[in-house]
C-alpha positions as CSV (number, residue, x, y, z in Angstrom):
1,M,-115.4,-6.4,-47.7
2,K,-117.7,-3.4,-48.5
3,N,-117.6,-4.3,-52.2
4,F,-118.5,-7.9,-51.4
5,T,-121.5,-6.7,-49.3
6,L,-122.7,-4.4,-52.0
7,L,-122.4,-7.2,-54.6
8,L,-124.3,-9.6,-52.3
9,C,-127.1,-7.0,-51.8
10,I,-127.4,-6.5,-55.6
11,F,-127.5,-10.2,-56.1
12,I,-130.3,-10.7,-53.5
13,I,-132.4,-7.8,-54.9
14,T,-131.9,-9.0,-58.5
15,H,-132.7,-12.6,-57.6
16,F,-135.9,-11.5,-55.7
17,A,-137.0,-9.4,-58.7
18,L,-136.4,-12.2,-61.1
19,A,-138.2,-14.7,-58.9
20,Q,-141.2,-12.3,-58.7
21,T,-141.2,-11.8,-62.4
22,E,-141.1,-15.6,-63.0
23,T,-143.9,-16.1,-60.5
24,N,-146.1,-13.5,-62.3
25,T,-145.3,-14.9,-65.7
26,S,-146.0,-18.5,-64.5
27,F,-149.3,-17.4,-63.0
28,A,-150.4,-15.6,-66.2
29,S,-149.4,-18.6,-68.3
30,Q,-151.5,-20.9,-66.1
31,M,-154.5,-18.6,-66.2
32,N,-154.2,-18.1,-70.0
33,T,-154.3,-21.9,-70.4
34,M,-157.2,-22.4,-68.0
35,F,-159.4,-19.8,-69.5
36,S,-158.4,-20.1,-73.1
37,P,-161.5,-21.9,-74.4
38,L,-163.9,-19.2,-73.2
39,D,-165.3,-16.5,-75.6
40,K,-163.6,-13.5,-74.0
41,N,-166.1,-11.1,-75.7
42,N,-168.8,-12.4,-73.4
43,V,-167.0,-11.2,-70.3
44,P,-168.6,-7.9,-69.1
45,Q,-166.0,-5.0,-69.4
46,G,-163.4,-7.6,-70.3
47,I,-162.4,-7.8,-66.7
48,L,-162.8,-11.2,-64.9
49,L,-161.7,-11.3,-61.3
50,D,-161.4,-15.1,-61.3
51,Y,-158.8,-14.7,-64.0
52,G,-156.6,-12.2,-62.3
53,M,-154.1,-12.2,-59.4
54,E,-155.9,-11.0,-56.3
55,F,-153.9,-8.6,-54.1
56,T,-156.9,-7.9,-51.9
57,N,-160.5,-8.7,-51.6
58,V,-162.0,-6.5,-54.3
59,P,-165.6,-7.5,-53.9
60,A,-165.5,-6.3,-50.3
61,F,-165.1,-2.7,-51.6
62,N,-168.5,-2.7,-53.3
63,G,-169.7,0.8,-52.3
64,T,-171.1,-0.4,-49.0
65,L,-169.5,0.8,-45.7
66,T,-168.3,-1.9,-43.3
67,D,-165.8,-1.9,-40.5
68,S,-163.3,-4.0,-42.5
69,T,-163.2,-1.8,-45.6
70,Y,-161.5,1.4,-44.5
71,T,-159.3,2.4,-47.4
72,N,-155.8,3.8,-47.6
73,L,-153.2,4.3,-50.3
74,T,-152.1,0.6,-50.1
75,A,-155.6,-0.7,-50.6
76,F,-156.2,1.7,-53.5
77,K,-153.1,0.3,-55.3
78,Q,-153.9,-3.3,-54.5
79,I,-157.4,-3.0,-55.9
80,Y,-156.1,-1.3,-59.0
81,N,-153.4,-3.9,-59.6
82,T,-155.9,-6.7,-59.1
83,L,-158.2,-5.2,-61.7
84,L,-155.3,-4.6,-64.0
85,S,-154.3,-8.3,-63.9
86,S,-157.9,-9.4,-64.3
87,R,-158.2,-8.1,-67.9
88,I,-159.1,-11.2,-69.8
89,R,-159.0,-9.4,-73.1
90,D,-157.2,-6.3,-74.4
91,V,-159.2,-3.5,-72.7
92,T,-157.5,-0.2,-72.0
93,T,-160.2,2.2,-70.8
94,G,-159.4,3.4,-67.3
95,F,-156.0,1.7,-67.2
96,V,-152.4,2.8,-67.2
97,T,-149.2,0.8,-66.7
98,P,-148.1,0.3,-63.1
99,Q,-145.2,2.6,-63.8
100,T,-147.5,5.4,-65.0
101,F,-149.8,4.8,-62.0
102,D,-146.9,5.5,-59.6
103,T,-145.7,8.4,-61.7
104,N,-149.2,10.0,-61.7
105,L,-149.4,9.5,-58.0
106,K,-146.1,11.1,-57.4
107,Y,-146.6,14.2,-59.5
108,S,-150.2,14.8,-58.4
109,R,-149.0,15.8,-54.9
110,T,-148.7,19.4,-54.0
111,T,-147.1,21.0,-51.0
112,N,-149.6,21.8,-48.2
113,V,-152.4,20.1,-50.1
114,I,-153.8,16.7,-49.3
115,T,-154.5,14.9,-52.6
116,L,-157.0,12.0,-53.0
117,G,-156.7,9.0,-55.3
118,G,-159.3,6.5,-56.2
119,L,-161.2,4.5,-58.7
120,Y,-164.6,3.3,-59.8
121,F,-164.8,0.2,-62.0
122,K,-167.2,-2.3,-63.3
123,Y,-165.9,-5.8,-63.6
124,A,-167.1,-9.4,-63.6
125,T,-166.9,-12.6,-61.6
126,F,-168.2,-16.1,-62.1
127,I,-171.6,-16.5,-60.4
128,D,-171.6,-18.8,-57.4
129,N,-171.6,-22.5,-58.3
130,A,-171.5,-21.8,-62.0
131,T,-170.3,-25.2,-62.9
132,V,-172.9,-26.9,-60.7
133,N,-175.7,-24.8,-61.9
134,G,-175.1,-25.6,-65.6
135,K,-173.7,-22.2,-66.5
136,L,-170.1,-23.3,-67.1
137,T,-168.1,-26.4,-67.8
138,Y,-164.8,-27.3,-66.2
139,S,-162.9,-30.2,-67.8
140,G,-159.3,-31.1,-68.1
141,G,-158.1,-28.1,-66.2
142,K,-160.0,-25.6,-68.5
143,F,-163.2,-23.6,-68.4
144,Y,-165.6,-23.9,-71.3
145,D,-168.7,-22.0,-72.2
146,K,-171.9,-23.9,-71.6
147,Y,-174.7,-24.2,-74.2
148,T,-178.2,-25.6,-73.6
149,N,-180.1,-26.4,-76.7
150,G,-177.8,-24.1,-78.6
151,V,-178.3,-21.2,-76.1
152,W,-175.3,-19.8,-74.3
153,Q,-175.6,-19.9,-70.6
154,N,-174.3,-16.7,-68.9
155,P,-171.9,-17.6,-66.0
156,Y,-170.9,-14.0,-65.2
157,Q,-172.1,-11.5,-62.6
158,E,-171.2,-7.8,-63.1
159,R,-169.9,-6.0,-60.0
160,K,-168.8,-2.5,-59.0
161,T,-166.0,-1.3,-56.9
162,F,-165.4,2.3,-55.6
163,V,-162.6,3.5,-53.3
164,L,-161.1,6.9,-52.4
165,A,-158.2,7.5,-50.1
166,A,-156.0,10.4,-48.9
167,T,-152.3,10.2,-49.8
168,E,-151.4,11.3,-46.3
169,K,-152.1,9.5,-42.9
170,I,-151.2,12.5,-40.7
171,H,-151.7,16.2,-41.2
172,K,-150.5,19.0,-38.9
173,G,-152.8,22.0,-38.7
174,F,-156.5,22.5,-38.4
175,N,-156.9,24.2,-41.8
176,I,-156.5,21.9,-44.8
177,Q,-156.7,22.2,-48.5
178,V,-157.9,19.0,-50.3
179,K,-157.8,18.2,-54.0
180,L,-159.0,15.3,-56.1
181,P,-156.8,15.3,-59.3
182,S,-158.5,13.6,-62.3
183,S,-155.1,12.1,-63.1
184,I,-155.3,9.7,-60.2
185,F,-159.0,8.8,-60.4
186,Y,-159.4,5.7,-62.6
187,S,-162.5,4.4,-64.1
188,N,-163.7,2.3,-67.1
189,V,-167.2,3.9,-66.8
190,L,-166.3,7.5,-66.0
191,S,-169.4,8.7,-67.9
192,E,-171.5,7.2,-65.1
193,V,-170.0,9.5,-62.5
194,Q,-172.2,12.5,-61.7
195,S,-170.4,13.9,-58.7
196,I,-168.3,13.1,-55.7
197,E,-169.1,14.3,-52.2
198,I,-167.0,14.0,-49.0
199,D,-168.0,14.2,-45.3
200,F,-164.7,15.3,-43.6
201,G,-166.0,14.4,-40.1
202,N,-166.0,18.0,-39.0
203,G,-169.7,18.4,-38.5
204,Q,-170.3,20.2,-41.8
205,G,-171.8,17.2,-43.6
206,Y,-171.1,16.3,-47.2
207,V,-169.3,18.7,-49.5
208,T,-169.1,18.4,-53.3
209,V,-165.5,18.0,-54.4
210,P,-165.0,18.6,-58.1
211,F,-162.0,17.2,-59.9
212,N,-158.9,19.3,-59.9
213,Q,-160.3,22.0,-57.6
214,I,-159.1,23.0,-54.1
215,V,-161.6,22.5,-51.3
216,N,-160.9,24.1,-47.9
217,V,-161.6,22.0,-44.8
218,S,-161.2,23.1,-41.2
219,Y,-161.2,21.4,-37.8
220,T,-161.4,22.7,-34.2
221,S,-159.7,19.8,-32.5
222,E,-157.1,17.1,-32.9
223,G,-157.8,13.4,-33.4
224,V,-158.4,10.7,-35.9
225,K,-161.0,11.9,-38.4
226,T,-163.1,9.6,-40.7
227,W,-163.5,10.9,-44.2
228,T,-166.6,9.4,-45.9
229,Y,-166.7,9.5,-49.7
230,K,-170.0,9.4,-51.7
231,L,-169.9,8.6,-55.4
232,N,-173.2,9.8,-57.1
233,L,-174.0,8.0,-60.3
234,T,-176.1,9.2,-63.2
235,S,-178.4,6.3,-62.4
236,S,-179.2,8.1,-59.1
237,A,-177.5,5.3,-57.2
238,S,-174.7,6.2,-54.7
239,L,-171.6,4.2,-53.6
240,Y,-169.6,4.9,-50.5
241,S,-166.0,4.5,-49.3
242,R,-164.1,5.9,-46.3
243,S,-160.7,6.3,-44.8
244,R,-159.1,7.8,-41.7
245,I,-156.6,10.6,-41.2
246,K,-155.0,11.9,-38.0
247,I,-155.2,15.6,-37.5
248,E,-152.6,17.2,-35.2
249,E,-152.4,20.8,-34.1
250,G,-149.9,22.7,-36.1
251,L,-147.6,25.6,-35.1
252,T,-149.4,28.6,-33.8
253,T,-148.2,31.8,-35.4
254,I,-148.2,34.9,-33.0
255,P,-147.9,38.3,-34.6
256,W,-144.7,40.2,-34.0
257,S,-146.5,43.0,-32.2
258,E,-148.1,40.6,-29.7
259,R,-144.8,38.9,-28.9
260,H,-142.7,42.1,-28.5
261,G,-145.3,44.7,-27.8
262,N,-146.6,47.3,-30.1
263,Q,-143.6,49.2,-31.5
264,N,-145.6,52.1,-32.9
């Protein structure tokens, strides 16, 4: 009976995995057909959100703080996977395979250190009503570039997305070490990043957090803290993101002499 149950579980898992693979393959095939007539070289950054499989609302994470765009590890991965699937031509800058993504995340973690993962990407979407406004043609289930008097009409809008998130939701202890490994910060325009600052919600304001360096953070009370991230660009513009982490009081260590009296 145990062997039968095991075989049944293996069958279900295998069937689900195959079904998921078939769904992804079918979706990719449909998108390739629908977008095949377009000149892919015209797509900014080679990433077109309309072409990809959207795991979350990427345009919402545009560097502006709202009540609905608090980030976490799940949102970070969903945004990355959406952008990965939206590559309409063979672009590799800023990207790794999903397997490498998970491996990098796993091995970037260090005991007693809260690591941060994130991304900053430029990508493209079709402008609103592109087919109505004469910027794009849709016919026979396919998109076509539009030309007016021999002049190509640009149907694309370039956008930005920026997110950072802690790899932990809860931390015990008021003294924290934080690190932003470069191995888990992804970008197709990394040269535009001037610096990253974080307000840890402890009254100290923004602190510059360089890649791969430990930053010490301290609190005086328990509670849910909001970490606000500020990405400063070489253009002097800044993008923002934020997440929450729960701080709990850790174990208090009392010196031996105070617990048992001074033995000297």
